[in-house]
N, C-alpha and C positions, 0 to 999 in steps of 0.2 A: 590328241586324246581328250583334251578338255575343251575342244571347240564347241560352240553352242550355235543353235540355229538363230536366224535373224529375229530380233525382238524390238518392240516399240518402247521397251523400258528406257527411261532417260539415262543418258550417259553422263558420268562424272569424271573428273580428273583427280587422281591422287598422285603424290610424289613418292617414289621409292628410290632410296639412295640418291636423291637429287635428280632423278629422271622422271618425267611425266608418264603416267600409265593410265589408260582408260579403264573405267569400271562401270558397273551398272548399279543403279539404286536397288537396294535390297540384298546385295551380295555381302558376304562376310569378306574381310580383308583377304583371308586365305583363298576363298573362291575366286575373287577378282584377280589375285596374283597368279593362281594356277591357270586361269583362262588367258592371262597375258603371257604365259610361258615361263613364269618365274616359279621354280620348284624348290630351290634351296632358300630357306628363310632364316636360318641361323646356323651357327657352328657350335659344336660341343665345347665345354670349358677345357677339357683335358686334351683330347686328340685333335680338336678342330675339325672333326667330321661334319660334313654338311648334312643338315636335317631339313625336312619339309613336312607338311601336313600328312598325318597318317589316319587319324580317326575322324577328323572334321566335326567333333562334338565335345571338345574340351577335356578329354581324358588323358591323352598321351603327352601333351606339352611339347611336341616336336615343332610346333609352329610359333614359338615365342619370338616376338619382334619388338622393336622400339616404335611405339605408335604415339605420335604427337608428343615426343619427348619422354614418354613413360616406358621404362624398360620392362621386359618379361611379360608383355601382354600376349594373350593367346589370340592369334590372328583369326582363328576359326570362330571365335566368340564375339568379335567386334565387327559391327556393320560399317561399311564404307560411308563416308560423306565427302562431299566435294571439298577439295583443298587439303585433305588429310596428308600429314607428313609421316612417312614410314621409313624405317631403316632396318636392315638386316642386323640381327644381334650376333656379334662375333665373340666367342669365348665367354668367360664368366662376366657377370655384371658386377659393378663395384659394390662393395658393402657400404651400407650407410651406418656410420658410427654415431651414437648419441653421446656426446661428450659430457652431458650433464650427469649421466649414470655411471661414468667411468670412475674408478677409484683413484 
């Protein structure tokens, strides 16, 4: 469904959950993963339901992933670059607690 015609666009390599995946310059992370056959990009915090890109324009938040160590990034809004490290986001992300403001 997401196959594309041949193109002269330079190919890049990104790593998804430790596996190399080919991508094209100018793609968003979500577009590159869909083209590679990866459709589930995260699981929901409560039911662990698998979610993937829906709107492809940053509205639905179904494509949240850990990109280069930063959780909850919208894969549809981040452009790929060679060597990028991406992980599926499973369940809730950890809360960051600021101990200086704690009573």
